[in-house]
Every structure is written in structure tokens, then in C-alpha cells.
VEXGU-814788 format. One record per residue: x, y, z of N, C-alpha, C in turn; residue in three letters. Coordinates in steps of 0.02 Angstrom, whole numbers, plus 50000, padded with zeros to 5 digits. Layout:
N
XYZXYZXYZALA/...
//
This chain:
492
485954771246339485254767446342484944768546411MET/484254770746417483974771146480483904764146511ASP/484134762646568483994756446607483584756046669ARG/483144761046672482694760846717482014757946703THR/481634754946740481084751146720480474752146766PHE/479834750546748479284751546782479174746946836SER/479494740846827479444734846879479914736146938ILE/479624737246994479954738647057480154731747086SER/479684727347086479844720247119479584715447073GLN/479964710547048479654705247008479154700647049TYR/478544698747011478094695547050478334688747077PRO/478124685447125478254679547155477874674447113ASP/478134672147062477814667647010477494661747035VAL/477844658647078477584651947110476904653347154LYS/476984659047191476424660547234475774663347195ALA/475884667647145475404668847108475044663847069VAL/475394659647039475174652847003474814648547048THR/475014647847109474704643847151473994647047177SER/473984653447186473314657147199472854656047138GLN/473104656447078472654655947017472464648647009LEU/472884643847029472684637347018472134635847068ASP/472184638647129471624638447177470894641447152ARG/471034647247122470404651347098470024647447053LEU/470314643547001469884640146958469694633446979ILE/469794631747042469504625847071468844628447113GLN/468834633747131468294636347180467664638047142LEU/467164638647177466514641547138466694648547117PRO/466184650847076466354657447042466054662347096ILE/466474667747108466204673647145466174679247097TYR/465634683647102465464687847050465004693747085SER/464874698847045464404703447072463714700347082ILE/463424701947134462734699047149462244700747095LYS/461904695947073461334696947014460954703147034PRO/460744703947092460224709447105460644715847106GLU/461224716347123461564722347116461794723647042VAL/461934718747002462064719446928461414722346896LEU/460874720146914460284722446885460154729246907LYS/460354731046964460284738646986460704743046948ARG/461334740746940461744744746890461564745346824TYR/461244740146797460964740446734460374746346734GLU/459984745546780459474750446776459584757346798GLN/460034757846851460184764646878460664768446848GLU/461194764246813461714767946780461614767646707TYR/461624761346673461674760946604460954762846574PHE/460454761146601459804762946570459654770646585ALA/459814773246639459674780146659460174784946640ALA/460804783946642461314788146627461754787546563LYS/461644782646524461914780746460461444780546405CYS/460934784946407460404784146357460694785646281THR/461064790446271461354792446208461784786646186LYS/462194783246228462574777746204462154772246180SER/461614770446217461134764746199460754766446136LYS/460564772746125460234774546062460744773846000GLU/461384775046008461844775245947462004768045937MET/462184763645994462294756545973461694752845950ILE/461114755045974460524751545947460494752045861ASP/460764758145842460734759845771461344756645741GLU/461944757145772462624753845746462494746645736ALA/462034743245779462034736245769461794733645696VAL/461434738545666461144736845604461664738745548GLY/462174741945557462694743645510463354739245523ILE/463604739345589464184736045606464124729645640ILE/464364723545618464294717345651464434717345719PRO/463954715545758463994716145835463984722945862GLY/463914728245829463884734345850464454738445863GLY/465074735145865465674738045876466254735245829VAL/466784738545828467304736645779467894732345810GLN/467934732545877468414729445911468174725945973HIS/468434720145994468164716946050468244719946114ASN/468804724346117468874728746176468354733646191LEU/467964735446138467424739546138466794737246168ALA/466804731346169466174727546198466104728246279PHE/465574729346303465474727646373464714727146391ASN/464604723946445463924722046460463604728446494HIS/462934729946487462484726646444462494728646365PRO/462844734446361462904736546284463554740846291PHE/463874741946229464524745646227464324753346238PRO/464764756746269464684763946279465114767446222LEU/464804773146211465144777646153465554783146187VAL/466224782346174466654787146199466894792446153PHE/466864799346177466964804846136467574809146155THR/467844807946209468354812246236468914807746277LYS/469534808846266470054805346299470524811346318ALA/470724811246384471154817146411471494814146473GLU/472194812746463472594810646522472374804146553GLY/472114803846610471914798546639471124796346640ALA/470814800746603470144800646597469804799646523TYR/469254796246521468874794746462468174798146478LEU/467874801046429467154803246438466744801246381TYR/466074798346403465664795646353465184800646330ASP/464794799046274464304803046236463804806346286ILE/463704803846341463164806446386463524810546441ASP/464174811546432464574816446476464804813546538GLY/464744806446543465054803146614465644801546601ASN/466104802946657466844802446661467094796246691ARG/467654793646661467884787046688468674787346697TYR/468854783746741469614782946742469794777746695TYR/470244779146655470524775546601471064770146617ASP/470934764346625471364759146642471454754446584PHE/471104755646530471154752346468471764754846429LEU/471814761646426472424764346389472484761546324GLN/471954761946284471894758946213472264752046203ALA/472174747646259472404741546257473184741146277GLY/473394746046305474094747046337474574751446316GLY/474594753946260475164757846241475254765146257PRO/474704768346275474734775146289475004776346357THR/475694776046368476064776446430476054783146452VAL/475934788346415475884795746433475224797146457LEU/474744792746446474024794346458473714796446386GLY/473074797146385472714798646319472834805846297SER/472964806146228472964812646197473394818446232ASN/474004817146246474414822646277474464828346232PRO/474474834246256474424840746211475124840846181ILE/475664838546213476374839946187476454836146122GLU/476134830546114476084825846052475554829746003VAL/475004830846027474494833245993474734840245948ARG/475014844345982475214850845949475714849145892GLU/476104844045908476664842245849476244838845788LYS/475704836045802475314832545748474924837845714VAL/474694842445752474254848345711474774852745674ILE/475364853445698475794857045660476094853945594GLU/476104846845601476274842845540475684842945486LEU/475084842245520474524842345473474434849445432LEU/474634854645471474614861045441475114861745375ASN/475694857545389476214858445336476184853745274ASP/476044847345295476034843145235475464837445238CYS/475074837845287474484833145282474654826245308GLY/474224821145315474404815145348474814810145304PRO/474824811245245475164805945206475324808245135SER/475904806345112476104808145041476254802445004THR/476454796645030476634789945003477424791444985GLY/477714795845006478454796844991478764797545065LEU/479454797745060479854797645124479814804545159PHE/479724804745230479654810245270480254809645322HIS/480434815445350481044815345391480904812145455GLU/480244811445479480144808545545480114800845542TYR/480114798445475480234791245470480934789145492GLU/481394793345480482094792245508482114793445578TYR/481844799145595481924801545661481654797145718LYS/480984793245703480734788645738481144782445738LEU/481394779945679481744773445677482444775245720GLY/482724780645710483374782045751483254781845823ARG/482654784345849482504784845919482404777545949LYS/482094773345911481884766645932482554761945931ILE/482974763845879483664759845881484074761545934ALA/484044768245950484514771646009484174769146076ASP/483604766546074483234765046147483424758146159SER/483344753946108483274746346113483904742746079ILE/484284740346125485004737946097484924732846038GLU/484504728246039484484722845985484164725845916SER/483974732145911483654734945858484204738745821VAL/484484735645766484914739845723484534743445677ASP/483974740745650483524743745600482774742545613MET/482404746745590481644746845604481214748745542PHE/480724745045533480244745845479479564746445505ARG/479264752345492478574754145519478124751045476MET/477584748245505477054745045468476284747645501LEU/475814744545470475164747445490474894744945561GLY/475104739745580474784736345650475284731745680SER/475174729145733475584723845766475474717745739GLY/474884716745713474674710745666475154710545607THR/475204715445573475634715245512476344714645527GLU/476564717745594477214716345613477504708945630ALA/476934706345660477084698945674477034694545610CYS/476634695945564476674692945492477284693545462MET/477534699645465478224701345429478794697345463ALA/478684696845535479244693745576479324686445554ALA/478794682545542478864675545533479084674945454ILE/478884679345412479154679345347479944680345346ARG/480084685145380480834686545386481214680145410VAL/480934678045471481304671445491481304666345450ALA/480814664645411480874658845362481364660745308ARG/481324666445280481914668245236482624667245269LEU/482724669945324483324670345349483614663245373ALA/483184659445392483404652845423483324647045369THR/482924648745320482654643745269482334637145303LYS/481964638845359481614633545388480774636145389HIS/480424632045405479714633745399479304634745464LYS/479554630545519479094629445568479164634945621ASN/478624636945643478554642945695478314640145759ILE/478654641545819478344639145880478204644945916ILE/477604645645943477354651245979477214649146048LYS/477174653446096477004652046166476194651346174MET/476054645346196475244644346205474914650046247GLY/474384651446224473944657046256474164664546235GLY/474694665046196474994671746180474544674346115ALA/474514680246112474134683746059474634687346019TYR/474644685345948475104688945906474724691145842HIS/474154694145857473734697245798473324691545773GLY/472894692745719472424688745698472494686145625TRP/473184686645606473334682445546473244674845541SER/473124672045491472944665045483473414660745520ASP/474064661045512474534656245541474654656845615GLN/474544663045641474654664345712474044664245754LEU/473474663545724472794662545763472794655245790ALA/473314653545821473404646045845473604646745920TYR/473284642245960473474642146024473414648846058GLY/472824652446045472684659646079472284658746135ILE/472374662846191472004663746245472124658346296ARG/471974651846274471994646346318472654641946294ILE/473184640046336473744636446310473394629046293PRO/473604626046239473344619546218472714620346171GLY/472524626246163471864627346118471964625946046SER/472664626146028472744624445956472314628045904LYS/471934625245862471514629145809470864630145835TRP/470684628845896469934629145916469614635745920THR/470084641545925469854648045926469884651445861GLN/470114647345814470244650945747469784649045694ALA/469094651045706468594649345657468714653045595HIS/468514650045538468614652345474469324651745440GLY/469814648145482470494646645459470504639145434VAL/470624637445384470734630545365471314627245409PRO/471184621445431471644618045476472314617345450ARG/472394616045384473014614045352473474620945358TYR/473164626645368473684632645368474104632645432VAL/473944628045477474344627845541474864621545534PHE/474964619345478475444613545467476124615345499LYS/476344621545495476994623645519477024628545580HIS/476424628445618476374632145673476194627745727THR/476604628445786476514624845845476514629545907GLN/476364627145963476334629946023476664625746080GLU/477014629046130477264626546189476994629146242PHE/477014625846306476724627346369477064633646395PHE/476744639146412477134644546441477524643046503PRO/478174645546502478624644646560478924637746568ASN/478794633346512479044626346514479554625946458ASP/480264626746478480824625246431480804619046414LEU/480684613946450480724607046434480294605646369ASN/479664608846374479104607346324479424610546256ASP/479624616646263479954620146207480534615946176LEU/480924613946218481504609346184481294603546147GLU/480794600546183480504593846146480314595846078ARG/479944601146070479714603246003480244605345956LYS/480704609345979481304611545941481664604945922LEU/481814600445957482144594245947481754590245893ARG/481094589545902480684586045855480734589645788PHE/480684595745783480724599745715481394599245687ASN/481894597345722482564596245689482594590445640LYS/482104585845653481964580145613481514580845552LEU/481174587345552480724588845501480804596145469ARG/481444597845457481514604445430481804609945468GLY/481794609445538481974613945578481494619145603GLY/481694623645644481254629045669481494636245643THR/481044639645615481234646545595481284650745649ALA/480774650645694480774655445750480284653045804ALA/480544655545864480124655145930479844661145945VAL/479154662145950478854668745964478594669546025MET/478734673546065478414674746136478274681946156ILE/477764682446201477714688446235478174687946297GLU/478654691946307479154691946360478894691146433PRO/478254694546448478034694346513477574688746521VAL/477484684546470477024678946476476304680746431GLY/476014675446419475474676846367474954681046394PRO/474594684946343474114689946355474374694946409GLU/474944698546392475214703546438475374700646508SER/475574694146509475824691846580475204689346618GLY/474624688046587474084684646627474284678246655THR/474704673946621474994668146646475774670346655ARG/476034670546713476694672846728477264668446711LEU/477864670746689478414666646680478954668546731VAL/479394663346744479934665246791480394670246757ASP/480774674346798481214679446770481784676846727TYR/481994670746741482554667846693482244664546632GLU/481624663746626481264660346576481494663046501PHE/481554669346500481694672546435482434671146411ASN/482914671546453483554669346443483584661746421LYS/483214657346457483244650346434482914649746362GLY/482414653146343482164653646271482664655646225VAL/483064660646250483544663246199484084657046190GLU/484364653846247484854648946241484654643446196GLN/484014641746199483734635646157483744638146085LEU/483534644746077483474646246006484214646245972CYS/484714648646015485394648545985485614640645976ARG/485434636146024485594629246017485304625945952LYS/484654627445939484374624445880484284628645812TYR/484584634545814484634639045757484024642345737GLY/483594643245787482964647045773483054654245789ALA/482654658445758482714665345773482194666445833LEU/482374671445882481954673245938481644679845921LEU/480994678845920480504684845911480194686845975ILE/480324692446000479954695846053479334699846028PHE/478784698646051478184702546033478104707946095ASP/478394713446083478394719046127477814724846112GLU/477294722246086476754726846071476494731046129VAL/476474727846185476324730346251476844732946286VAL/477364728746289477944730246337478454735046322THR/478534735746256478984740846231478814748146251ALA/479274751546287479094758146314478654758946371PHE/478364752946389478044752846449478394749046510ARG/478684743646496479104740746544479794744746554ILE/480074747446502480654752046504480744755046433GLY/481174760046425481314763746358481774757146320MET/482004752546356482434747546317482044741046320SER/481324741546328480894736146320480974731246376GLY/480484726346368480484720546418481234716246409ALA/481494716746348482124714046331482654716446365GLN/482634723546379483174726746424483064725146499GLY/482524723046524482374721546588482674714546601TYR/482514709346548482674702746560483394701646537TYR/483724706046505484434705746487484484700346428GLY/483964700446380483894696446315484034699946255VAL/484274696946201484424700746143484054696546090SER/483424698246084483084694346026483264696145963PRO/483184692445908483364694045841482834698745804ASP/482294697545820481704702845799481304704945853LEU/481014710645849480574713145898479964716345859THR/479354714145883478784717145858478514722645897VAL/478344728045872478074734145905477394736245886PHE/477024739445929476334740245915476164748345916GLY/475544748945952475264756245942475624761745973LYS/476164760246022476524765246047477024769046000VAL/477214764845946477684768245894477324772945857VAL/476664774545862476304779345825475974783645881ALA/476164783545947475904787945992475104787145999GLY/474824780945983474144780345982473764782545921GLY/474134785245875473804787345812473804780445762TYR/473504781745704473454776345660474104774245628PRO/474034768345595474684765145566475174763645612ALA/474934759445667475364758845734475674751845740ALA/476224750845705476544744245712477254744845683GLY/477644739945702478304740245663478714733445684GLY/479294732645643479704727445656480404729945664LEU/480774727745712481394729845722481884724045731GLY/482494724745727482944718845737483634719945707GLY/483954714345712484714714945692484814715245616LYS/485264718445593485374719545531485384714845480LYS/485694708545500485764702845458485104699645446GLU/484524701445481483934698245476483394704245437TYR/483504710545468483094715745436483274717145362MET/483794714645340483934715645264483414713145224LYS/483044707345244482554704545204481944708745199TYR/481944714145226481364718945214481494724645166LEU/482174724545142482364730945101481864731945044GLY/481694737745030481274739344981481544744344931ALA/482064747144949482394753144901483054752244887GLY/483524756144905484234756544887484604750144915ILE/484974747144874485374741344905484984735044896GLY/484494734444855484084728644856484494722944822GLY/484154717744822484474711344791484344705744835GLY/484304699244804484144693944843483444693444864GLY/483134688244884482434687044904482234691344965LYS/481634695044955481454698945004480774697145029LYS/480574698145091479874696845114479414701745080ALA/478864698445060478344703145033477994706245084MET/478104712645104477794717045152477654722945130VAL/477054725645130476824731945103476424735745155GLY/476064741545127475614745245169475694752645150GLY/475264754845107475374761745078475314766945131THR/474974765645184474894770345243475394769145299MET/475844763445295476354762445338476824768345345ALA/477104770045398477664775945403477404782345375ALA/476674783845378476464789445359476674795845401ASN/476804802145377477064807445424476724808645486PRO/476024808145484475684808945547475914804245599LEU/475904797345584476044792545628476764792445659SER/477224795045611477914795145631478014800845676CYS/477804807345666477934812845707477624811345774VAL/476994808145777476644806845836477094801545876ALA/477364797445843477744791445882478424794245908GLY/478714798545861479354801545893479244805745952TYR/478834809645949478724814946000478404811046067TYR/478004805746057477734801546112478354798546145THR/478834795546111479404792046147479854797546184LEU/479934803446150480274808946181480024811146243CYS/479404811946248478994814146304478954808446358GLU/478934801846336478934796946383479634797046423ILE/480154797946386480844798046417480924804346461GLU/480724810846430480824816646472480454816846534ARG/479834813746530479374814646590479494809546644THR/479844803946630479904799346676479204794346681GLY/478814794546628478164791346631478214783946639ALA/478694781046624478674773746633478784772146711ILE/479214775646736479404774746804478704776646855GLN/478404782646829477824784746869477234779746861LYS/477154777946802476564773246789476664767146831SER/477324765046840477444758546871477294759546954GLY/477454766046983477334766947049476564767147065ARG/476244770247014475484770647020475194762747012MET/475414758846975475234752146977475324748347035ALA/475914749547065476104746447126475574748647186ASP/475374754947180474924757647232474204754047217ARG/474094753247155473374751147139473354743147149LEU/473854739247143473894732647156473934731747232THR/474234735247268474284733847337473574735947368ALA/473264741147344472584743147364472054737547354GLY/472134734347293471704728647274471844722847321LEU/472374721847331472464716147381472294716947450GLN/472274722847466471984724447533471184723447533GLN/470904726447474470204724847469469994717747468LEU/470324713347433470234706747423470264703047495ILE/470754705147536470804702247603470224704747646ALA/470074711447646469554714547675468854710047677LYS/468654708147603468064705047596468134697147591TYR/468744694947605468864687847602468644684447540ASN/468904687247484468764684647415469344681047392LEU/469234676147338469734672347316470134675947249PRO/469944681847245470234684447185470994685747195PHE/471354686447136472074687147139472274693847105VAL/472624697847133472934704047103473624703947098ALA/474004706347050474674705447045474864710346985PHE/475504712646981475714717946926476414716046903ASN/476554717846840477184718046818477364725046794GLN/477634728646840477674736546819476994739046814GLY/476804742846756476224746146756475724741746710SER/475814735846705475314730346685475014727546747ILE/474364728846760474034725746821473514720446805CYS/473414715446843472984710246832472564709546894HIS/471884708946879471434707846935471034702146912LEU/471204695946930470914689746916470284687646964GLU/469614688346935469104686646984468824679746970THR/468914677046906468674670446893469194666546857VAL/469744668946835470314664946812470214662046744GLY/469854665146700469674662346637470344660146594THR/470784664946601471484664046560471924659246589MET/471734656046651472234651746684472084644646666HIS/471534643746630471344636646609471804634346551PHE/471944627746539472394625646484472074619546465ALA/472164617846405471954610646373472504605746362ILE/472414599646389472834594146386472604589646334ASP/472894589546275472674585046218472824578046228TRP/473174576846288473164569146304472614567046342MET/472174571446364471614570346404471004573446362LYS/470824570646300470364575246264469674574446292PRO/469494570246345468904570846370468784576946418TRP/469324580346429469334586646468469084593146427GLN/469224592346360469144598146317468464601646327ILE/467904598246313467254600946324467154604546390PRO/467414601646442467264604046506467694610946514HIS/468334611146485468674617746488468404622946446VAL/468164621346387467824626946342467194628746372LEU/466754625246406466194626446440466304631446495LYS/466834629446538466964632646596467284639046586GLU/467724640246531467984646346526467404650946488THR/467014648146456466404652846426466004655246479SER/465824651146535465414653046587465774658646629LYS/466504658346639466834662746678466944668446641ARG/467024668446571467094675246534466404679046544LYS/465844675846545465154679446557465284683746622ARG/465564680646672465534683846734466094689346740GLU/466634688446694467074693646683466734700146663MET/466314699146609465944704446585465444707446635GLU/465194703946684464814706746727465124711046780HIS/465774708446800466144712446843466444718346807MET/466574717946743466764723646706466194729246699GLY/465564726646700464974731046698464954735546760ALA/465064731746817465084734246886465564740146888ALA/466184738246865466754743546863466554749846823TYR/466294747946763466094753646720465574758546753MET/465134755346788464634759346822464884763346877ALA/465394761146903465774764446954466304769446928GLU/466344770246864466784774546829467494772446812GLY/467524765746805468174763146790468164759346725ILE/468564760646681468614756546621469244751846624VAL/469074745946616469664740646614469644736246545THR/470124732546543470214728246491469854721046506LEU/469294720746476468874714446491468804712346568ALA/468744717346609468594716546676469174713146719GLY/469784711946683470244708346724470944711246710SER/471054715946667471764718846658471664726346657ARG/472254729446680472224736946685472994739246675MET/472984744846647473644748446625473564754546660TYR/474134756546694474184763546725474584768346671THR/474654774046676474994778746641475274783946675SER/475714788546646476064793746677475574799446699GLY/474964799646675474444804546697474114803346756ALA/474244797646791473854795846854474324799446908TYR/473874800846963474154803347030473994798647078THR/474324799447143474084794647198473364795847215GLU/473114802547218472444803247234471944800147188GLU/472094800447123471684796647074471664788947088MET/472254786147102472264778947119471824777247181ILE/471994781247229471554780647291470804781247280ASP/470534786247238469864786947223469584780947185ASP/470064778247138469804772347101469714765847142ALA/470184765747198470104760347249469424760447286LEU/469274766347301468604767847339468014765047296VAL/468124765847224467634763347183467584755247178ARG/468254752647176468304746247177468004743247245PHE/468044746547301467844744547356467044743247355ASP/466724747847328465994747847321465794741647278ARG/466114739747229465964733747193466114727547234VAL/466764727247268466914721147298466464719847359PHE/466104725747385465674724147439465064721347419ALA/464904720447360464294717347322464464711147287ASN/465054707747305465254701147274465014695647321VAL/464814690047287464664684747329464734678347291ALA/464694672447320464714665547281464184665747235GLU/464294664647174463774665347125463204659647135LEU/463414654047154462994648347165462444649547208GLN/462634653847263462174654947317461574659747296ALA/461684661947235461154666547208460774664147146HIS/460894657447134460574654447065459944650247095GLN/
//
């Protein structure tokens, strides 16, 4: 198994957390209103006319005008028509550096020809789906199991959300317990039971509009990086039926936006063993980005179940899966050797030939080209450059990275938390995060106008397609934005 990783040096968790604590106490610094207006007029209105026309039409057909929150940006979503390596191109022909990377999984870069050729070859032979078994289902599963030590068996599904749903069903069947404890602030898809405590630790059901509150009867959250809080809840659950599973993002919630100590994951593993709960790692972003052996290989942890996302289909559709130890994966059996209670998990398009061939050759190319290590070096260079720019302009921003996952926190929206022992704080937190989220969008618009696509203006992923020259050019563009940042209140 490959034991090299994209993380060259683990972040100083205490120092970064202290910087973020300070950031959310300070006035908001953002792009100057007059500069934002200039970007709106001189870039979006003048150079993105085809995007504007299409979105104006789309709003009448698609709620909100886009199908995914990642596609929204101020002042209106852009329409992208081409993806190639480290670049994206919009319908007006403008070119951008792609630091979104489809939300994180495209470690090779976008639309690599080595994978695309294999997909075209398969389409010419059998088409995208037959509903029957295909050889690449086995080849992909074998590749994943060979790469990640805790994965004895693998089941392909349609998305990371579906894989998370399957994981908690398996955990409940295997342990005969009902309660699920998740890390506060972590995102595990949009299913009813897991739409709890997302984005902001302590937010409980407040972000889950449309979900009846009783659905969360057996879902709980614990504060990230707090093993004492987790043990309190595990101990409490022991008196009310036990805990089926603890579910975490190993680098911290929202791809490490709130950092966890290096030893934290091992601590969670030990508590799971102590209280008889399964440990579920959500590696939708980290698997094959942190390392071929996943974040679990980096931290030296052996989760019982692992959730996978878009990378297992190489960015193609039907992109998700669940892997784990044989004694638990048996609860997903659908064919030979059935018997006993099985988790109800389906998906006609899951493990279709197109997705499996794309996923298999993507993982092979990641390994062959050293894309994980290269993307990590590029992220180190990007982060160091951003830190220099922050110092140059004396800004309170915080930049850090875990390998090829980069964070640029300008307002600290995701660093807030809700303490339910102090309910009078809740309206303030929700109001403050809403205000800061708006300024994230404004900063994201400035980056976009300078030819940089980010995730919500605060997170970036590098890929193996980047070069040092590209990173340095991107930093020149960030410099132009940072030069036009000021304390927001001074311009109100």
C-alpha cells in the first residue's frame, strides 16, 4: 500500500484556531464596495453577457437558477462549458484557474485525456449502463480494497449522500443500536437524519428546513476536537440503547475548516471500541486526495466503514460508495450468499460501467503520476503565498492547508458555534454568520473576476495539473484583490 501523502507538515492546530478565534471577534474586512461595484460593471456585466442571459432564462425553469449551491456566485452564476486540467472556461470564453475541482475530488485535474479515452472506448463497446454486472465493477472495488487497508469490501452507490445513508443503516443492523453521533459542523450529505448540526457546531436542526424534528430522535452531535464531549454522549447513550456509530470527517468538519488535533482520530477510534460503536470515516473529499490510503492511512486509524464520493467515478456520474470490514459489509449483500437481515440499499445506475471504468483509471492515473504529492506541493506554495499577502496588507485573514485542501478564511463564518446552554446567543450567531456569508460571496466574486474559481470564496483544492508558474500567477491575482480590501464598517 502507498504510504505517501499530500500533507508535508501538519497544521499548528492551536495557532490556527487562535487566529480564527480572533478573526470572528474583529470587524469584517472585505472587498471595498466601490471596487466590488467596478467588478460587477467591468467584468460581470461587460464580459459575462452570455452567462447572464442564460441564467436569466434558467431562473424561470430551475429554482434559484442553479442545481447546486456550489454553482452560485455573486452577482449571478456563470455558465461553464469547458474543463481542462487546471482551467475552466465559461460560455463567454473567459478562462479561470479551477480551485473548486468539482468540490474536491478531481485530484488529477479536470477531464484528463487518459481517463476520457477509456470512457469513450467503453461507450463504443457497451454504452453507459446495462443494469448487469460489468468487469470494471470488480476492478474498481479491487483497486480501492488494495489501496485502503480497512476496506475488505466495497459497494458502489450513486452519491456520497447515498453512501452515508447506507453506512448508518449498516451500523444499526450490525450493532443493533439506533443512536448516531456525528461531528458538529460536518456535512454528510442531505438525507433527513444527517441534516443535523451542519455547518455550525451546535446548530442541531436549525439548518434542516423541511425535516420534521422527530426525525432527529436518534441523531446527536459532539463538538469537533472534543473527546470529552464525545465520551459524555457515548456514556449517556449507554443508558438509552447504545450508539450504533460515530461519524466524522477525519480532517475536521467541512474538509477541515475547523481543524482537529493529529491524535484526535485515534482518540475517537478508542472511544468507539470502548463503547461498542462503529467508527465511520467520511472520506468523500480526503480519500485519494490526502493519500492513496486515505486520511485514515495518514492518521493510522482503522475505521469500520468508509464513505467515498465523486473520486471513485473519476468525476463522472453515480459517484459514491461504501467500503469497510467484511463483518459489516455483509449487511449490504444483494446476490450470492444472501441470508439474514440486509440494509435496504439500491440504485439502478450505481456501479454502471461508465462510472466504474472512469473511477478505476482515475485511481490508476493518480497513483502513476504522483498527483497526490504534486497537488500537496502546489497547495503548500499557494498557502505560503497567501500568508505573505495577508502580512503584506496587514489583514486579519487566516490561510492554512492540510495537504491539497486549502483554506482562506476572510470572515470566519464557519468558525462560529452555538452553545445551547446560552440560548440568548443563538439569534446573534445566526445573524452574524448570515452577514459574514454575504461578504464571503463578495470576496468570491472578486476572485472570480480575477480569473479564480474557489469554493464559496473560502476553500480551494489543488490538483496534479497545477504548476509552480500557475500558482504564482494565481497569487498575483489574489494580490490585486487583497490590495482592495478594507474594514467594511469604514465604507458603510
